[in-house]
Structures are given as structure tokens and as C-alpha cells.
N, C-alpha and C positions, 0 to 999 in steps of 0.2 A: 221293863227290860226290850224287850220285844220294840216296842215303839219306840224308845229314843233308837236304837238301832236302824229302823226301817224311816225316822227322821232325818239320821245319818245321811242314809245315804240316799231318799231326797233330796238333801242338801246339795248332797255330790252330785247327782244329776242335773242338780240348779246350773247351778254353779260349772257343770261341766258344756253345760248348750249353752251357755252366757259366752264362755270362751271358743266351741266353735262359731257363734252366731259374731263374732266380733272381727275371727281370723276369715271366717268366707265377706264378712263386708271388706276387710281392707284387699282380701282380692278380685272382690267385685268392681271394689272403685280405680284398682288398679288397670281390669280390664277395660272400665269404662274411659278412665284414659288413656289408655292404649290405644283404643277403638276411636276415639275421639281426635286425638291427636293421626291417626292414620289416613280418617275419610278427611278432615282439612288439611292435612300437609299433604296428602296424593291430588288434591285440586290443581296443583300446578303444572302438573303430568298430563291429568288425566280434562280437565277443563280448560286450562288455556296451551294443551298439547304442545309442554316444551318435554325435552328428553330428559333422564333422570342423569347422562352423560354430559348434557350440557351444564347441568344445575351443579353437578358436582367437578367438574373438570375443567368449565369456562372459568374466566375472570372479569365479565363485562356485565357489568350490576347497573341498571338502569331500569326496574322495571315503570310498568307504569303504575297511578295512584289514583284512577279512575274504575270505579266498580262497571264491568261489563267490558271495558277496554281492555286489548290484550297487544303483545306485539312487541313489548322491552326486552330485555335482557335480564336472566335471572343466573348468572355466571357467580355462583357462592366462593367458588375456589380460592379469594382471598382470604375470605374469615375462616374457612375451614385449613387452611395452612396458616391464619394464624392463630388458629385455637391449639392446631397441634404443637404450634413453635413454644409457646410460653408456658405448655401444660408440659412438653417432656424436658424442657430447658429446667423450670421448677423443678419435676421432679431430682433431674437428675443432680440440681442444687443443693437440694433440701437430704435426699437419700442417704450419704456421709453422715450428715449432722445427727438424723435418726436413728440409725444404727447404732451409732458411736454413744449417744444417751440411754438405747437401749441397754445395750452390753454395759453401759456404766451403773444404772441402776440394775440392774437386777445381777453380774456378776463380780463388778469389780467393787460396788461400794453398796450393797445393798440395802443396807438400814438407812443410812442418808435418802437414795434413790426413793425409799418407797416411803419415810417421813416429808422428803423437802421437796425434792425433784421429782417427780410425778406429781404430786399435787400442781406445783407449780405451770407445771406443762401444760395439765388436764384443762387450769384455767383460759389457756389459751383458744380453745374448742366454743366456750362461753362467747365471746369477743364477738359481736357484732361487724360481719364481712367489712361495712361504712368504714369502719373506725380503723383497720388496714389498709385500706384506699386512703383517706385523710390522710394517715401515716406517710405512704408513700406518694402523695400529692405533694405533701408540704418541706417533709425531709429528704425519700428516696431520690426522687426528681431531682432539683437544687442539686444535691450531690453528685450525680451522676453527669449532670449539666456544667457543673466546674470542674470534676475532674477528666472528662474526656472532649466537653467542649462539644458534642454534636451539632449536627446543622440545624435539627430539627427542636434543638434543646434538649432536655432529661426526659420525656414523653418518649417509651420505647418497649422493643420486646424483651428488656433485658429489665427494664423497673417492672415489669408486669410480670416476669417470671421469678422474681424477689420475692415479691410480695405474695404469691403464690405460693412457693417454698416456703415462707411462714407459716400462711394457711394453713398448709396439710401436713407440718411439720407434726403437730402435737396427735393427731390420725395416726401416722405411719408409726409414728414413737411407741404409742401407750400398746398397737397393736404386736407390733415386734417384741416388745418385752415380757407382754403374755406367752407370746409362742414363745421364746426362750427361756421364759420360767415354768415351762409346760416342758423342758426336755426333763425325762429324767433323772435323778441323782448318778446312779449307777452310771448312766455312761461317760460324766464326769470322774467319777474314782473307777469306772475302770482305764479309763487314758492315766490317769497321774498313775495307776499302777504301773503299766507300761512304761512311765519314766517320762512323761509329756511335761512339756511346762504349761505353767496359766495361757499365753496364750495362743500356745500347740494346742490346748483343750477349745480355747475361746473358738480360734478359725478354723479347725481343721473337725474337731466334735460339735461344739454347740449349735454353731451355727448353720451348719448343713443339715443336722437334726430338725432347727424349728424353720425351713426356707419355705416350707409349706406357707406358715403363720406368717411369716416375714412377707411372702409376696400378697399375702392375703389384703394385710395393711397396705401394700405399693398401690393394689389397685382402687383399694378404696382412696387412699389418697390420691391417684388421677381423675376418678369417678366426681370427684368433691371438686378438684382444679379446672377440670372440663365445666363442670358447671356454674361454678363462679361466672356473678355479670359485673354485679357493682366496684366493688375493688378492683378488677381490671381497666375495667373501663374507663375510672379513672385518672389511670395512668399510661395506658397503651397507646394512647395519641387518635385511636379510630381514624384514621384515616384507610381512604380505601385505594390501598395499594401494597405490593407484595412488600417484605421487610427484607431491605438489601445487605443489613446485619443487623449485628444483637443492638446498634443505639437506634438505631431507625423505627418510627411508628408505626403501627399498622394494626388490624383492629381483629376483632373475632366473633362468634357467631353470638355467644350471651350478652355481647357488649349492643350487636346492630342488634337485637331484638328486642331488648330491654327499651332500648333509645327509639326504636323507630315504630314497634306495634303498636301504641297507641295512639300513632298521632297518621296510621292509614286508613284508608277507607275499606271499612266492612266488607269484604268480596270481592276488592281489587286484585289488580297480579301483585303487587309491593306485596298489600295482607297476605295471601297465599303463599306466597313466596318465603316471607317470615315463618308463616306455618310450618313450613318444610323446612324448614332450619329448627323452627323444634322438634319436630318428628325427627330429625338426625339424631339429635342430644338425646332425643329417648332412643331410639335404638340403640346409640354409643352405651348408654347407661344399663339399658339389658345385658348386651353383652359384656358388660364390665362384672356385671351379678352373675351370671353363668359362669364366666371366666372364677371368680371368685368361690364358686361353689363347687366347680371343676378341683381348684386347687384345694381346697376344705377336703374333698372325700378323697380326692389324691393321699394328702398327707395322712387321711384317716387308714385308708388300704396300703400303705407303706409303712 
């Protein structure tokens, strides 16, 4: 009997060591990636001697593409503003549908929601981004072109935002549904006991109680939208100019990195500027992850 217990304890210790090793490996890889991006992305400022202000807040983009030669322009404001425009507008379009769908599958019709609506929603997570981009290119762009007749065709901020809204919809919906489902039934019963209607319970009790989890889903969706490259590149138009309206084309950080990183001279000014863009995206992702943890901890404390 003692041998059986000792074997079980030893096995438990081995599994625990394996889990700790895997966790430390993930942490090490993240730190290595962060250090690598920090080194590569900072060369624009340390080696080429450009200022952070010029990189973030000016729009003159004409970096030199020869190793060891500096003196061009590395203002990435057009790409930064393009990323913010498409992501925030996509979030604005998606949010009402995502929250409404989460309420439907948890509060209005939970049986249908769990058996049919939720699985159908989660399927969208596994669809490759190129499929979303192809849909936007072949269907959405012609619709916008025929409906609004913009000067530059249907390639626009609006098209990119709609594609992003579709892509982040399942993430926000599923996380919000889990948050709503986790609200204790005693909250609902207490509200009904005080004479509240169904919609009053949902709007004034359930959604406020689940707000922390819903915000977590919103931040996760925003993080995916900021990091999306291929689908956006196919419909945004990729022009080096600020968008003058929702129907104007522009470009964003991920599209520029994906399009030009493989075609630039290693160590050249253009290559270093693209690495600085990648570093900026990494910093934004870290900030969003920290925000998610803050929201989660705040919800637990509340």
C-alpha cells in the first residue's frame, strides 16, 4: 500500500514539474520575443537617430531601403491612425450585435442558444482570415462601390471595419455570454420579486453585474482586430494617405508590415521602421492584456 501511495506521489510530482516547465517555457518565449522586438524596434531611434515623436505623430513616410543608409522619413502616423479608425469603427459596429446575441442565447432563449446559436457562432472563430478578406473583396467592396459610388471604389475604411466587425463578433459574443451566464440567479430572482420586468432585469441587473466580463470580451476582440493583417489588407485600399471619410481608402500597421517586411533590405532604414511598427503592436497587445487582468481582478473584488 505504501509503495502505491509513493508511486502516486512521485507521479504527481512529475506531472507538476512538467506543468511548471511548460509554464516557464511560455514565459521565457514571451520575454524572448519582447526582448527581440524591443531590440529590433528601438534601432530606428538608437541607430538611425529618429525621435519617437517623429515616428508616432508625423505622416511623412519615405524610409531609405539600403543597408547602412539613413536620412529618409519614418512618420507612421497614417498607419497608426488607420489602425485606430478601422478597429474602433469595427468595434462600434460589432458591439450591439454581439451583446444582443449574448443576451439572446443566455436570457431570452437559452436552450436554442446553447444547442444551435452558440455552436454556430463559435464556428466563425476557426475560419481563416483570408476567407473573411476574400468575402470582403468579392462581395462587400462591390456592394459599397455600387451603393455609395466613392471616387476610389469600394476599398475603404468602412469595408475594413465591417470585415473586422464580423471577425471579432464571435469572440465578444462568447465571452459576454459566459459573463452573463455567471451572474447568480439570486440577482434575477430578487429583481423579479421587487416587481421588475424581464427587460428591466436584463438591462439594470444582469448586464451591469456582468459588465466586467463583457469588457474583457470587448478588449479581447479589440486585440484581435488590431493584430489582423491579411483580411484588412485585402479591402482597405493600402494608400499612403489619411482617410478623409469612411469611404476613403487608407492603410494600417499590420497591412504595411505584411506587405513590405519581406521586400526590404535587412538592417536598412525601411526594415528598421517596420520593426518599430511591430514593436508598437506588441506594446499595444501587452497593454490590452494588462487591461484584461485589471478588469478581471476588479470584477472579482466587486
